N, C-alpha and C positions, 0 to 999 in steps of 0.2 A: 641758235647754237648754245650749247652748254659751255660754261667756263669753269674749269676745275679749281680747287683750292690752291694748288701750287702756283697758278697764275696770279690770283689775287695776292697771295702772300709775297711772291717774287716782286710784284709792282710796288709793294710797300717797304720792302727791306733792301736797302742799297747793297748790302754785302751778300744777298742771296745769289746763288749760282745762276738763277734764271731771271735776274733783275732786268737786264736789258731787253730780253725777249718779251718779258711780261709787260714792260712799259710800252713796247710796240703794240701789243695786243690792246692794252688800255686806250692808247691813242686811236686805235681803230674803232673802239667803242665810242669814244668821245666825238670822233669825226663822222660817226654814223656809217662807217664802212661795215661795222657789225651793228646791225639795226636793233636786235634784241639779244640780250645776254640772259640765259637762264641759269639759275643756281637752285640748289635745294636748301631747305632749312638746315640739313646736316652739313652742307658745304659752309654755310654762314657760321654755324657753331664752330666748326673746325678752324676756319680762318680766323675768327674773333679770339678764340682761346689761344691759338698759336701766337697771334700778334700780341695778346696781352702778356704772354710769357716772355716773348723775345723783344718786343718794342715798347711795351708799357701801355697804360690805360688810354692816353691821349690818342695814339695811333689806332688802337683797337676801337675806340669810340668813333673816331673819324671814319673808319672803314665801315663800322655798323651803320652810321648815318648815311653813308653812301648806298649801302644795300637798301635801306629803308626809303630813301628819298628819290633815288634815280628813277626816272619814269621808264627807262628802257631795260631795267634789270627786273626780271620776273622771278619771284620766289615760288618754287614748287614745294608744297608741303608733303612730306612723306607720310601717307596714310597707312592703315593696317595692311591693305592688300599689297601696296608697293614694298612695305617692309618685309612681308612674307616672301615676295619675289626677290628682294635683296638678300634674304637668307639663303635662298636657292642659288642665286648668282655667286655669292660669297663662297659657298661650298664647291660650286662648279668650276670656279676660276681662282685657284689658290694664288695668292699674291695681291689680290685686290683687298683693300680695306673694306670695312662695312660701309663707310661713307661712299667709297668708290662703287661698291655693288648697289647702293641705293641710287646713285647717279645713273647707272646703267638701267635700273628698273624705271626710273623717271623718264629717261630718254626713250625706253621701249614704249611706255604708256603714251607719251606724247608724239611718238613717231619722229623724233629728232635724231639724226645720224651723225651730226658734226659736234666734235668736242675739242675745245682748246685745252691742251694739257701737255705737260712734259713727261708725264708718267707713262712709261712704255708698257705697263701692266695692262693697259686698256687695249693694246694691240692684239691680245689673245681673243678679243671679241671681233669676229670678222666683219660685222656690219657697221661698226663704229669707224668713222673717219676721224682719226686724231690729227689735229692741226697744231703746229708749234708757232705759227705766226698768223 
């Protein structure tokens, strides 16, 4: 299952509107109810940059280390073909960010249909099962 930026950010920021729901998802990862969490390198960059601005270096670094060291978080690198596909998805589905479009491209490539996200923009894509918990 892919886990979107908003979940990682929400788990780290106590004042975030999605904090409580994000913490529940993170507990599912830690308890192995979610066995493998997929992220893209774009998601990692988005999360770390956002946390750096909003929560400071310490929180951003702690989160980066989690992405790097956790054995059940798999980082998918967006290659040239996925980026080209992301550009197509970005144009096809207005409202998705380029990072979101790259997530869709990676999910397509890997055949993964489940995504933890609070971003309803993903609902435009009929084959994605967006989960909020």
